[in-house]
mmCIF file of the N, C-alpha and C atoms, coordinates in Angstrom:
data_MODEL
# 
_entry.id   MODEL 
# 
loop_
_atom_site.group_PDB 
_atom_site.id 
_atom_site.type_symbol 
_atom_site.label_atom_id 
_atom_site.label_alt_id 
_atom_site.label_comp_id 
_atom_site.label_asym_id 
_atom_site.label_entity_id 
_atom_site.label_seq_id 
_atom_site.pdbx_PDB_ins_code 
_atom_site.Cartn_x 
_atom_site.Cartn_y 
_atom_site.Cartn_z 
_atom_site.occupancy 
_atom_site.B_iso_or_equiv 
_atom_site.pdbx_formal_charge 
_atom_site.auth_seq_id 
_atom_site.auth_comp_id 
_atom_site.auth_asym_id 
_atom_site.auth_atom_id 
_atom_site.pdbx_PDB_model_num 
ATOM 1   N N  . MET A 1 1  ? -27.349 -21.810 -16.473 1.00 0.00 ? 1  MET A N  1 
ATOM 2   C CA . MET A 1 1  ? -26.933 -20.528 -15.945 1.00 0.00 ? 1  MET A CA 1 
ATOM 3   C C  . MET A 1 1  ? -27.955 -19.972 -14.945 1.00 0.00 ? 1  MET A C  1 
ATOM 4   N N  . LEU A 1 2  ? -29.193 -20.360 -15.066 1.00 0.00 ? 2  LEU A N  1 
ATOM 5   C CA . LEU A 1 2  ? -30.211 -19.824 -14.165 1.00 0.00 ? 2  LEU A CA 1 
ATOM 6   C C  . LEU A 1 2  ? -30.553 -20.786 -13.043 1.00 0.00 ? 2  LEU A C  1 
ATOM 7   N N  . ASP A 1 3  ? -29.708 -21.787 -12.827 1.00 0.00 ? 3  ASP A N  1 
ATOM 8   C CA . ASP A 1 3  ? -29.894 -22.703 -11.708 1.00 0.00 ? 3  ASP A CA 1 
ATOM 9   C C  . ASP A 1 3  ? -29.194 -22.077 -10.501 1.00 0.00 ? 3  ASP A C  1 
ATOM 10  N N  . VAL A 1 4  ? -29.904 -21.167 -9.856  1.00 0.00 ? 4  VAL A N  1 
ATOM 11  C CA . VAL A 1 4  ? -29.336 -20.385 -8.766  1.00 0.00 ? 4  VAL A CA 1 
ATOM 12  C C  . VAL A 1 4  ? -30.229 -20.507 -7.534  1.00 0.00 ? 4  VAL A C  1 
ATOM 13  N N  . ASP A 1 5  ? -29.720 -20.057 -6.396  1.00 0.00 ? 5  ASP A N  1 
ATOM 14  C CA . ASP A 1 5  ? -30.518 -20.081 -5.165  1.00 0.00 ? 5  ASP A CA 1 
ATOM 15  C C  . ASP A 1 5  ? -31.674 -19.101 -5.230  1.00 0.00 ? 5  ASP A C  1 
ATOM 16  N N  . LEU A 1 6  ? -31.419 -17.921 -5.788  1.00 0.00 ? 6  LEU A N  1 
ATOM 17  C CA . LEU A 1 6  ? -32.436 -16.881 -5.882  1.00 0.00 ? 6  LEU A CA 1 
ATOM 18  C C  . LEU A 1 6  ? -32.150 -16.045 -7.119  1.00 0.00 ? 6  LEU A C  1 
ATOM 19  N N  . LEU A 1 7  ? -33.176 -15.807 -7.890  1.00 0.00 ? 7  LEU A N  1 
ATOM 20  C CA . LEU A 1 7  ? -33.042 -14.993 -9.097  1.00 0.00 ? 7  LEU A CA 1 
ATOM 21  C C  . LEU A 1 7  ? -33.721 -13.651 -8.832  1.00 0.00 ? 7  LEU A C  1 
ATOM 22  N N  . VAL A 1 8  ? -32.941 -12.571 -8.901  1.00 0.00 ? 8  VAL A N  1 
ATOM 23  C CA . VAL A 1 8  ? -33.445 -11.230 -8.606  1.00 0.00 ? 8  VAL A CA 1 
ATOM 24  C C  . VAL A 1 8  ? -33.607 -10.459 -9.915  1.00 0.00 ? 8  VAL A C  1 
ATOM 25  N N  . TRP A 1 9  ? -34.791 -9.894  -10.076 1.00 0.00 ? 9  TRP A N  1 
ATOM 26  C CA . TRP A 1 9  ? -35.118 -9.098  -11.261 1.00 0.00 ? 9  TRP A CA 1 
ATOM 27  C C  . TRP A 1 9  ? -35.379 -7.670  -10.836 1.00 0.00 ? 9  TRP A C  1 
ATOM 28  N N  . LEU A 1 10 ? -34.873 -6.711  -11.576 1.00 0.00 ? 10 LEU A N  1 
ATOM 29  C CA . LEU A 1 10 ? -35.266 -5.318  -11.422 1.00 0.00 ? 10 LEU A CA 1 
ATOM 30  C C  . LEU A 1 10 ? -36.377 -5.089  -12.432 1.00 0.00 ? 10 LEU A C  1 
ATOM 31  N N  . SER A 1 11 ? -37.518 -4.658  -11.946 1.00 0.00 ? 11 SER A N  1 
ATOM 32  C CA . SER A 1 11 ? -38.688 -4.573  -12.806 1.00 0.00 ? 11 SER A CA 1 
ATOM 33  C C  . SER A 1 11 ? -39.318 -3.185  -12.730 1.00 0.00 ? 11 SER A C  1 
ATOM 34  N N  . GLU A 1 12 ? -39.745 -2.701  -13.876 1.00 0.00 ? 12 GLU A N  1 
ATOM 35  C CA . GLU A 1 12 ? -40.367 -1.377  -13.954 1.00 0.00 ? 12 GLU A CA 1 
ATOM 36  C C  . GLU A 1 12 ? -41.655 -1.300  -13.152 1.00 0.00 ? 12 GLU A C  1 
ATOM 37  N N  . ASP A 1 13 ? -42.481 -2.331  -13.278 1.00 0.00 ? 13 ASP A N  1 
ATOM 38  C CA . ASP A 1 13 ? -43.763 -2.344  -12.567 1.00 0.00 ? 13 ASP A CA 1 
ATOM 39  C C  . ASP A 1 13 ? -44.305 -3.773  -12.542 1.00 0.00 ? 13 ASP A C  1 
ATOM 40  N N  . GLU A 1 14 ? -45.451 -3.955  -11.929 1.00 0.00 ? 14 GLU A N  1 
ATOM 41  C CA . GLU A 1 14 ? -46.033 -5.291  -11.797 1.00 0.00 ? 14 GLU A CA 1 
ATOM 42  C C  . GLU A 1 14 ? -46.421 -5.867  -13.154 1.00 0.00 ? 14 GLU A C  1 
ATOM 43  N N  . VAL A 1 15 ? -46.808 -5.018  -14.090 1.00 0.00 ? 15 VAL A N  1 
ATOM 44  C CA . VAL A 1 15 ? -47.155 -5.491  -15.439 1.00 0.00 ? 15 VAL A CA 1 
ATOM 45  C C  . VAL A 1 15 ? -45.937 -6.149  -16.089 1.00 0.00 ? 15 VAL A C  1 
ATOM 46  N N  . ALA A 1 16 ? -44.795 -5.498  -15.995 1.00 0.00 ? 16 ALA A N  1 
ATOM 47  C CA . ALA A 1 16 ? -43.566 -6.059  -16.568 1.00 0.00 ? 16 ALA A CA 1 
ATOM 48  C C  . ALA A 1 16 ? -43.167 -7.342  -15.844 1.00 0.00 ? 16 ALA A C  1 
ATOM 49  N N  . SER A 1 17 ? -43.312 -7.361  -14.532 1.00 0.00 ? 17 SER A N  1 
ATOM 50  C CA . SER A 1 17 ? -42.988 -8.574  -13.767 1.00 0.00 ? 17 SER A CA 1 
ATOM 51  C C  . SER A 1 17 ? -43.885 -9.728  -14.199 1.00 0.00 ? 17 SER A C  1 
ATOM 52  N N  . GLN A 1 18 ? -45.151 -9.454  -14.350 1.00 0.00 ? 18 GLN A N  1 
ATOM 53  C CA . GLN A 1 18 ? -46.091 -10.494 -14.743 1.00 0.00 ? 18 GLN A CA 1 
ATOM 54  C C  . GLN A 1 18 ? -45.806 -10.989 -16.153 1.00 0.00 ? 18 GLN A C  1 
ATOM 55  N N  . ARG A 1 19 ? -45.363 -10.100 -17.017 1.00 0.00 ? 19 ARG A N  1 
ATOM 56  C CA . ARG A 1 19 ? -45.011 -10.502 -18.384 1.00 0.00 ? 19 ARG A CA 1 
ATOM 57  C C  . ARG A 1 19 ? -43.889 -11.541 -18.358 1.00 0.00 ? 19 ARG A C  1 
ATOM 58  N N  . VAL A 1 20 ? -42.916 -11.347 -17.492 1.00 0.00 ? 20 VAL A N  1 
ATOM 59  C CA . VAL A 1 20 ? -41.826 -12.326 -17.349 1.00 0.00 ? 20 VAL A CA 1 
ATOM 60  C C  . VAL A 1 20 ? -42.377 -13.629 -16.789 1.00 0.00 ? 20 VAL A C  1 
ATOM 61  N N  . ARG A 1 21 ? -43.186 -13.533 -15.735 1.00 0.00 ? 21 ARG A N  1 
ATOM 62  C CA . ARG A 1 21 ? -43.752 -14.737 -15.104 1.00 0.00 ? 21 ARG A CA 1 
ATOM 63  C C  . ARG A 1 21 ? -44.612 -15.543 -16.077 1.00 0.00 ? 21 ARG A C  1 
ATOM 64  N N  . ASP A 1 22 ? -45.235 -14.876 -17.026 1.00 0.00 ? 22 ASP A N  1 
ATOM 65  C CA . ASP A 1 22 ? -46.120 -15.549 -17.972 1.00 0.00 ? 22 ASP A CA 1 
ATOM 66  C C  . ASP A 1 22 ? -45.386 -16.250 -19.107 1.00 0.00 ? 22 ASP A C  1 
ATOM 67  N N  . GLU A 1 23 ? -44.120 -15.972 -19.272 1.00 0.00 ? 23 GLU A N  1 
ATOM 68  C CA . GLU A 1 23 ? -43.354 -16.598 -20.357 1.00 0.00 ? 23 GLU A CA 1 
ATOM 69  C C  . GLU A 1 23 ? -43.225 -18.102 -20.117 1.00 0.00 ? 23 GLU A C  1 
ATOM 70  N N  . PRO A 1 24 ? -43.602 -18.915 -21.093 1.00 0.00 ? 24 PRO A N  1 
ATOM 71  C CA . PRO A 1 24 ? -43.527 -20.372 -20.924 1.00 0.00 ? 24 PRO A CA 1 
ATOM 72  C C  . PRO A 1 24 ? -42.125 -20.861 -20.558 1.00 0.00 ? 24 PRO A C  1 
ATOM 73  N N  . LEU A 1 25 ? -41.117 -20.292 -21.161 1.00 0.00 ? 25 LEU A N  1 
ATOM 74  C CA . LEU A 1 25 ? -39.746 -20.715 -20.856 1.00 0.00 ? 25 LEU A CA 1 
ATOM 75  C C  . LEU A 1 25 ? -39.387 -20.385 -19.409 1.00 0.00 ? 25 LEU A C  1 
ATOM 76  N N  . TYR A 1 26 ? -39.811 -19.231 -18.946 1.00 0.00 ? 26 TYR A N  1 
ATOM 77  C CA . TYR A 1 26 ? -39.532 -18.851 -17.572 1.00 0.00 ? 26 TYR A CA 1 
ATOM 78  C C  . TYR A 1 26 ? -40.228 -19.783 -16.588 1.00 0.00 ? 26 TYR A C  1 
ATOM 79  N N  . ARG A 1 27 ? -41.466 -20.146 -16.886 1.00 0.00 ? 27 ARG A N  1 
ATOM 80  C CA . ARG A 1 27 ? -42.214 -21.038 -15.997 1.00 0.00 ? 27 ARG A CA 1 
ATOM 81  C C  . ARG A 1 27 ? -41.583 -22.419 -15.907 1.00 0.00 ? 27 ARG A C  1 
ATOM 82  N N  . LYS A 1 28 ? -40.769 -22.798 -16.880 1.00 0.00 ? 28 LYS A N  1 
ATOM 83  C CA . LYS A 1 28 ? -40.095 -24.095 -16.853 1.00 0.00 ? 28 LYS A CA 1 
ATOM 84  C C  . LYS A 1 28 ? -38.850 -24.090 -15.962 1.00 0.00 ? 28 LYS A C  1 
ATOM 85  N N  . LEU A 1 29 ? -38.361 -22.912 -15.625 1.00 0.00 ? 29 LEU A N  1 
ATOM 86  C CA . LEU A 1 29 ? -37.163 -22.826 -14.786 1.00 0.00 ? 29 LEU A CA 1 
ATOM 87  C C  . LEU A 1 29 ? -37.471 -23.293 -13.368 1.00 0.00 ? 29 LEU A C  1 
ATOM 88  N N  . LYS A 1 30 ? -36.568 -24.068 -12.806 1.00 0.00 ? 30 LYS A N  1 
ATOM 89  C CA . LYS A 1 30 ? -36.760 -24.567 -11.451 1.00 0.00 ? 30 LYS A CA 1 
ATOM 90  C C  . LYS A 1 30 ? -36.859 -23.420 -10.443 1.00 0.00 ? 30 LYS A C  1 
ATOM 91  N N  . VAL A 1 31 ? -36.089 -22.376 -10.652 1.00 0.00 ? 31 VAL A N  1 
ATOM 92  C CA . VAL A 1 31 ? -36.122 -21.226 -9.746  1.00 0.00 ? 31 VAL A CA 1 
ATOM 93  C C  . VAL A 1 31 ? -37.516 -20.587 -9.751  1.00 0.00 ? 31 VAL A C  1 
ATOM 94  N N  . ALA A 1 32 ? -38.189 -20.575 -10.865 1.00 0.00 ? 32 ALA A N  1 
ATOM 95  C CA . ALA A 1 32 ? -39.556 -20.031 -10.936 1.00 0.00 ? 32 ALA A CA 1 
ATOM 96  C C  . ALA A 1 32 ? -40.550 -21.012 -10.321 1.00 0.00 ? 32 ALA A C  1 
ATOM 97  N N  . GLN A 1 33 ? -40.394 -22.280 -10.611 1.00 0.00 ? 33 GLN A N  1 
ATOM 98  C CA . GLN A 1 33 ? -41.305 -23.288 -10.064 1.00 0.00 ? 33 GLN A CA 1 
ATOM 99  C C  . GLN A 1 33 ? -41.234 -23.346 -8.545  1.00 0.00 ? 33 GLN A C  1 
ATOM 100 N N  . ASP A 1 34 ? -40.039 -23.152 -8.012  1.00 0.00 ? 34 ASP A N  1 
ATOM 101 C CA . ASP A 1 34 ? -39.843 -23.175 -6.557  1.00 0.00 ? 34 ASP A CA 1 
ATOM 102 C C  . ASP A 1 34 ? -40.110 -21.824 -5.901  1.00 0.00 ? 34 ASP A C  1 
ATOM 103 N N  . LYS A 1 35 ? -40.517 -20.858 -6.691  1.00 0.00 ? 35 LYS A N  1 
ATOM 104 C CA . LYS A 1 35 ? -40.789 -19.487 -6.206  1.00 0.00 ? 35 LYS A CA 1 
ATOM 105 C C  . LYS A 1 35 ? -39.565 -18.878 -5.521  1.00 0.00 ? 35 LYS A C  1 
ATOM 106 N N  . ARG A 1 36 ? -38.421 -19.107 -6.150  1.00 0.00 ? 36 ARG A N  1 
ATOM 107 C CA . ARG A 1 36 ? -37.171 -18.529 -5.666  1.00 0.00 ? 36 ARG A CA 1 
ATOM 108 C C  . ARG A 1 36 ? -36.763 -17.365 -6.558  1.00 0.00 ? 36 ARG A C  1 
ATOM 109 N N  . ASP A 1 37 ? -37.763 -16.609 -7.003  1.00 0.00 ? 37 ASP A N  1 
ATOM 110 C CA . ASP A 1 37 ? -37.517 -15.428 -7.802  1.00 0.00 ? 37 ASP A CA 1 
ATOM 111 C C  . ASP A 1 37 ? -37.998 -14.207 -7.023  1.00 0.00 ? 37 ASP A C  1 
ATOM 112 N N  . LEU A 1 38 ? -37.346 -13.113 -7.239  1.00 0.00 ? 38 LEU A N  1 
ATOM 113 C CA . LEU A 1 38 ? -37.694 -11.883 -6.535  1.00 0.00 ? 38 LEU A CA 1 
ATOM 114 C C  . LEU A 1 38 ? -37.710 -10.755 -7.554  1.00 0.00 ? 38 LEU A C  1 
ATOM 115 N N  . PHE A 1 39 ? -38.860 -10.129 -7.700  1.00 0.00 ? 39 PHE A N  1 
ATOM 116 C CA . PHE A 1 39 ? -39.008 -8.998  -8.600  1.00 0.00 ? 39 PHE A CA 1 
ATOM 117 C C  . PHE A 1 39 ? -38.938 -7.729  -7.761  1.00 0.00 ? 39 PHE A C  1 
ATOM 118 N N  . VAL A 1 40 ? -37.883 -6.975  -7.951  1.00 0.00 ? 40 VAL A N  1 
ATOM 119 C CA . VAL A 1 40 ? -37.628 -5.758  -7.181  1.00 0.00 ? 40 VAL A CA 1 
ATOM 120 C C  . VAL A 1 40 ? -38.082 -4.565  -8.008  1.00 0.00 ? 40 VAL A C  1 
ATOM 121 N N  . PRO A 1 41 ? -38.927 -3.701  -7.429  1.00 0.00 ? 41 PRO A N  1 
ATOM 122 C CA . PRO A 1 41 ? -39.392 -2.541  -8.181  1.00 0.00 ? 41 PRO A CA 1 
ATOM 123 C C  . PRO A 1 41 ? -38.266 -1.560  -8.470  1.00 0.00 ? 41 PRO A C  1 
ATOM 124 N N  . TYR A 1 42 ? -38.296 -1.013  -9.668  1.00 0.00 ? 42 TYR A N  1 
ATOM 125 C CA . TYR A 1 42 ? -37.268 -0.045  -10.048 1.00 0.00 ? 42 TYR A CA 1 
ATOM 126 C C  . TYR A 1 42 ? -37.605 1.348   -9.529  1.00 0.00 ? 42 TYR A C  1 
ATOM 127 N N  . ASN A 1 43 ? -38.891 1.715   -9.619  1.00 0.00 ? 43 ASN A N  1 
ATOM 128 C CA . ASN A 1 43 ? -39.276 3.084   -9.286  1.00 0.00 ? 43 ASN A CA 1 
ATOM 129 C C  . ASN A 1 43 ? -40.118 3.237   -8.029  1.00 0.00 ? 43 ASN A C  1 
ATOM 130 N N  . GLU A 1 44 ? -41.074 2.414   -7.831  1.00 0.00 ? 44 GLU A N  1 
ATOM 131 C CA . GLU A 1 44 ? -42.040 2.620   -6.737  1.00 0.00 ? 44 GLU A CA 1 
ATOM 132 C C  . GLU A 1 44 ? -42.082 1.438   -5.800  1.00 0.00 ? 44 GLU A C  1 
ATOM 133 N N  . PRO A 1 45 ? -41.352 1.385   -4.738  1.00 0.00 ? 45 PRO A N  1 
ATOM 134 C CA . PRO A 1 45 ? -40.319 2.327   -4.300  1.00 0.00 ? 45 PRO A CA 1 
ATOM 135 C C  . PRO A 1 45 ? -39.059 2.169   -5.146  1.00 0.00 ? 45 PRO A C  1 
ATOM 136 N N  . PRO A 1 46 ? -38.190 3.129   -5.139  1.00 0.00 ? 46 PRO A N  1 
ATOM 137 C CA . PRO A 1 46 ? -37.041 3.139   -6.053  1.00 0.00 ? 46 PRO A CA 1 
ATOM 138 C C  . PRO A 1 46 ? -35.873 2.250   -5.616  1.00 0.00 ? 46 PRO A C  1 
ATOM 139 N N  . ILE A 1 47 ? -36.171 1.027   -5.267  1.00 0.00 ? 47 ILE A N  1 
ATOM 140 C CA . ILE A 1 47 ? -35.111 0.111   -4.821  1.00 0.00 ? 47 ILE A CA 1 
ATOM 141 C C  . ILE A 1 47 ? -34.181 -0.219  -5.983  1.00 0.00 ? 47 ILE A C  1 
ATOM 142 N N  . GLY A 1 48 ? -34.750 -0.541  -7.118  1.00 0.00 ? 48 GLY A N  1 
ATOM 143 C CA . GLY A 1 48 ? -33.941 -0.871  -8.295  1.00 0.00 ? 48 GLY A CA 1 
ATOM 144 C C  . GLY A 1 48 ? -33.070 0.287   -8.733  1.00 0.00 ? 48 GLY A C  1 
ATOM 145 N N  . ALA A 1 49 ? -33.623 1.479   -8.675  1.00 0.00 ? 49 ALA A N  1 
ATOM 146 C CA . ALA A 1 49 ? -32.833 2.662   -9.029  1.00 0.00 ? 49 ALA A CA 1 
ATOM 147 C C  . ALA A 1 49 ? -31.676 2.838   -8.062  1.00 0.00 ? 49 ALA A C  1 
ATOM 148 N N  . ALA A 1 50 ? -31.925 2.591   -6.783  1.00 0.00 ? 50 ALA A N  1 
ATOM 149 C CA . ALA A 1 50 ? -30.857 2.723   -5.782  1.00 0.00 ? 50 ALA A CA 1 
ATOM 150 C C  . ALA A 1 50 ? -29.756 1.698   -6.007  1.00 0.00 ? 50 ALA A C  1 
ATOM 151 N N  . ILE A 1 51 ? -30.134 0.509   -6.465  1.00 0.00 ? 51 ILE A N  1 
ATOM 152 C CA . ILE A 1 51 ? -29.137 -0.523  -6.762  1.00 0.00 ? 51 ILE A CA 1 
ATOM 153 C C  . ILE A 1 51 ? -28.338 -0.141  -8.003  1.00 0.00 ? 51 ILE A C  1 
ATOM 154 N N  . SER A 1 52 ? -29.025 0.366   -9.013  1.00 0.00 ? 52 SER A N  1 
ATOM 155 C CA . SER A 1 52 ? -28.398 0.676   -10.296 1.00 0.00 ? 52 SER A CA 1 
ATOM 156 C C  . SER A 1 52 ? -27.467 1.875   -10.233 1.00 0.00 ? 52 SER A C  1 
ATOM 157 N N  . PHE A 1 53 ? -27.879 2.913   -9.504  1.00 0.00 ? 53 PHE A N  1 
ATOM 158 C CA . PHE A 1 53 ? -27.088 4.136   -9.408  1.00 0.00 ? 53 PHE A CA 1 
ATOM 159 C C  . PHE A 1 53 ? -26.429 4.182   -8.042  1.00 0.00 ? 53 PHE A C  1 
ATOM 160 N N  . ASN A 1 54 ? -25.352 3.438   -7.907  1.00 0.00 ? 54 ASN A N  1 
ATOM 161 C CA . ASN A 1 54 ? -24.676 3.334   -6.617  1.00 0.00 ? 54 ASN A CA 1 
ATOM 162 C C  . ASN A 1 54 ? -24.057 4.669   -6.210  1.00 0.00 ? 54 ASN A C  1 
ATOM 163 N N  . THR A 1 55 ? -24.569 5.209   -5.126  1.00 0.00 ? 55 THR A N  1 
ATOM 164 C CA . THR A 1 55 ? -23.989 6.412   -4.539  1.00 0.00 ? 55 THR A CA 1 
ATOM 165 C C  . THR A 1 55 ? -23.875 6.192   -3.041  1.00 0.00 ? 55 THR A C  1 
ATOM 166 N N  . VAL A 1 56 ? -23.213 7.095   -2.373  1.00 0.00 ? 56 VAL A N  1 
ATOM 167 C CA . VAL A 1 56 ? -23.061 6.984   -0.925  1.00 0.00 ? 56 VAL A CA 1 
ATOM 168 C C  . VAL A 1 56 ? -24.422 7.047   -0.232  1.00 0.00 ? 56 VAL A C  1 
ATOM 169 N N  . LEU A 1 57 ? -25.399 7.683   -0.848  1.00 0.00 ? 57 LEU A N  1 
ATOM 170 C CA . LEU A 1 57 ? -26.738 7.762   -0.263  1.00 0.00 ? 57 LEU A CA 1 
ATOM 171 C C  . LEU A 1 57 ? -27.635 6.607   -0.681  1.00 0.00 ? 57 LEU A C  1 
ATOM 172 N N  . SER A 1 58 ? -27.472 6.126   -1.907  1.00 0.00 ? 58 SER A N  1 
ATOM 173 C CA . SER A 1 58 ? -28.383 5.087   -2.388  1.00 0.00 ? 58 SER A CA 1 
ATOM 174 C C  . SER A 1 58 ? -28.049 3.702   -1.857  1.00 0.00 ? 58 SER A C  1 
ATOM 175 N N  . ILE A 1 59 ? -26.803 3.440   -1.577  1.00 0.00 ? 59 ILE A N  1 
ATOM 176 C CA . ILE A 1 59 ? -26.420 2.100   -1.113  1.00 0.00 ? 59 ILE A CA 1 
ATOM 177 C C  . ILE A 1 59 ? -27.074 1.749   0.229   1.00 0.00 ? 59 ILE A C  1 
ATOM 178 N N  . PRO A 1 60 ? -27.007 2.609   1.248   1.00 0.00 ? 60 PRO A N  1 
ATOM 179 C CA . PRO A 1 60 ? -27.693 2.263   2.503   1.00 0.00 ? 60 PRO A CA 1 
ATOM 180 C C  . PRO A 1 60 ? -29.201 2.097   2.314   1.00 0.00 ? 60 PRO A C  1 
ATOM 181 N N  . TYR A 1 61 ? -29.804 2.938   1.495   1.00 0.00 ? 61 TYR A N  1 
ATOM 182 C CA . TYR A 1 61 ? -31.236 2.823   1.221   1.00 0.00 ? 61 TYR A CA 1 
ATOM 183 C C  . TYR A 1 61 ? -31.538 1.472   0.568   1.00 0.00 ? 61 TYR A C  1 
ATOM 184 N N  . ALA A 1 62 ? -30.751 1.113   -0.446  1.00 0.00 ? 62 ALA A N  1 
ATOM 185 C CA . ALA A 1 62 ? -30.965 -0.150  -1.145  1.00 0.00 ? 62 ALA A CA 1 
ATOM 186 C C  . ALA A 1 62 ? -30.808 -1.335  -0.197  1.00 0.00 ? 62 ALA A C  1 
ATOM 187 N N  . ILE A 1 63 ? -29.809 -1.299  0.636   1.00 0.00 ? 63 ILE A N  1 
ATOM 188 C CA . ILE A 1 63 ? -29.587 -2.394  1.591   1.00 0.00 ? 63 ILE A CA 1 
ATOM 189 C C  . ILE A 1 63 ? -30.761 -2.490  2.564   1.00 0.00 ? 63 ILE A C  1 
ATOM 190 N N  . ASP A 1 64 ? -31.188 -1.351  3.096   1.00 0.00 ? 64 ASP A N  1 
ATOM 191 C CA . ASP A 1 64 ? -32.307 -1.356  4.051   1.00 0.00 ? 64 ASP A CA 1 
ATOM 192 C C  . ASP A 1 64 ? -33.586 -1.909  3.436   1.00 0.00 ? 64 ASP A C  1 
ATOM 193 N N  . LYS A 1 65 ? -33.820 -1.626  2.172   1.00 0.00 ? 65 LYS A N  1 
ATOM 194 C CA . LYS A 1 65 ? -35.047 -2.072  1.507   1.00 0.00 ? 65 LYS A CA 1 
ATOM 195 C C  . LYS A 1 65 ? -34.919 -3.493  0.953   1.00 0.00 ? 65 LYS A C  1 
ATOM 196 N N  . LEU A 1 66 ? -33.723 -3.847  0.475   1.00 0.00 ? 66 LEU A N  1 
ATOM 197 C CA . LEU A 1 66 ? -33.548 -5.129  -0.205  1.00 0.00 ? 66 LEU A CA 1 
ATOM 198 C C  . LEU A 1 66 ? -33.382 -6.305  0.764   1.00 0.00 ? 66 LEU A C  1 
ATOM 199 N N  . VAL A 1 67 ? -32.712 -6.108  1.874   1.00 0.00 ? 67 VAL A N  1 
ATOM 200 C CA . VAL A 1 67 ? -32.458 -7.202  2.811   1.00 0.00 ? 67 VAL A CA 1 
ATOM 201 C C  . VAL A 1 67 ? -33.755 -7.875  3.290   1.00 0.00 ? 67 VAL A C  1 
ATOM 202 N N  . PRO A 1 68 ? -34.792 -7.119  3.692   1.00 0.00 ? 68 PRO A N  1 
ATOM 203 C CA . PRO A 1 68 ? -36.031 -7.790  4.094   1.00 0.00 ? 68 PRO A CA 1 
ATOM 204 C C  . PRO A 1 68 ? -36.694 -8.564  2.941   1.00 0.00 ? 68 PRO A C  1 
ATOM 205 N N  . LEU A 1 69 ? -36.592 -8.031  1.721   1.00 0.00 ? 69 LEU A N  1 
ATOM 206 C CA . LEU A 1 69 ? -37.150 -8.742  0.571   1.00 0.00 ? 69 LEU A CA 1 
ATOM 207 C C  . LEU A 1 69 ? -36.410 -10.063 0.337   1.00 0.00 ? 69 LEU A C  1 
ATOM 208 N N  . LEU A 1 70 ? -35.089 -10.012 0.437   1.00 0.00 ? 70 LEU A N  1 
ATOM 209 C CA . LEU A 1 70 ? -34.304 -11.222 0.280   1.00 0.00 ? 70 LEU A CA 1 
ATOM 210 C C  . LEU A 1 70 ? -34.585 -12.216 1.396   1.00 0.00 ? 70 LEU A C  1 
ATOM 211 N N  . ALA A 1 71 ? -34.691 -11.719 2.612   1.00 0.00 ? 71 ALA A N  1 
ATOM 212 C CA . ALA A 1 71 ? -34.955 -12.583 3.762   1.00 0.00 ? 71 ALA A CA 1 
ATOM 213 C C  . ALA A 1 71 ? -36.303 -13.286 3.627   1.00 0.00 ? 71 ALA A C  1 
ATOM 214 N N  . SER A 1 72 ? -37.258 -12.617 3.011   1.00 0.00 ? 72 SER A N  1 
ATOM 215 C CA . SER A 1 72 ? -38.587 -13.233 2.857   1.00 0.00 ? 72 SER A CA 1 
ATOM 216 C C  . SER A 1 72 ? -38.566 -14.415 1.881   1.00 0.00 ? 72 SER A C  1 
ATOM 217 N N  . LYS A 1 73 ? -37.534 -14.491 1.059   1.00 0.00 ? 73 LYS A N  1 
ATOM 218 C CA . LYS A 1 73 ? -37.412 -15.571 0.085   1.00 0.00 ? 73 LYS A CA 1 
ATOM 219 C C  . LYS A 1 73 ? -36.566 -16.735 0.593   1.00 0.00 ? 73 LYS A C  1 
ATOM 220 N N  . VAL A 1 74 ? -35.801 -16.506 1.649   1.00 0.00 ? 74 VAL A N  1 
ATOM 221 C CA . VAL A 1 74 ? -34.913 -17.536 2.195   1.00 0.00 ? 74 VAL A CA 1 
ATOM 222 C C  . VAL A 1 74 ? -35.722 -18.425 3.136   1.00 0.00 ? 74 VAL A C  1 
ATOM 223 N N  . LYS A 1 75 ? -35.575 -19.701 2.924   1.00 0.00 ? 75 LYS A N  1 
ATOM 224 C CA . LYS A 1 75 ? -36.322 -20.648 3.772   1.00 0.00 ? 75 LYS A CA 1 
ATOM 225 C C  . LYS A 1 75 ? -35.432 -21.232 4.818   1.00 0.00 ? 75 LYS A C  1 
# 
């Protein structure tokens, strides 16, 4: 199920992101080994919040912030 082109995580902060990265099972995933994972901050900046609470104002903000992050992962 996790054999995907890019795995996107909404993460509270870098500590939480690192906790996921440190999990032995996660490190065995090909998507993690190939660095095709993207940890998107939930609050600072509030990209994850904008994705989660879809409104007419949050969607353009989320797209503007998320597209460059996604593009940086595409080879």
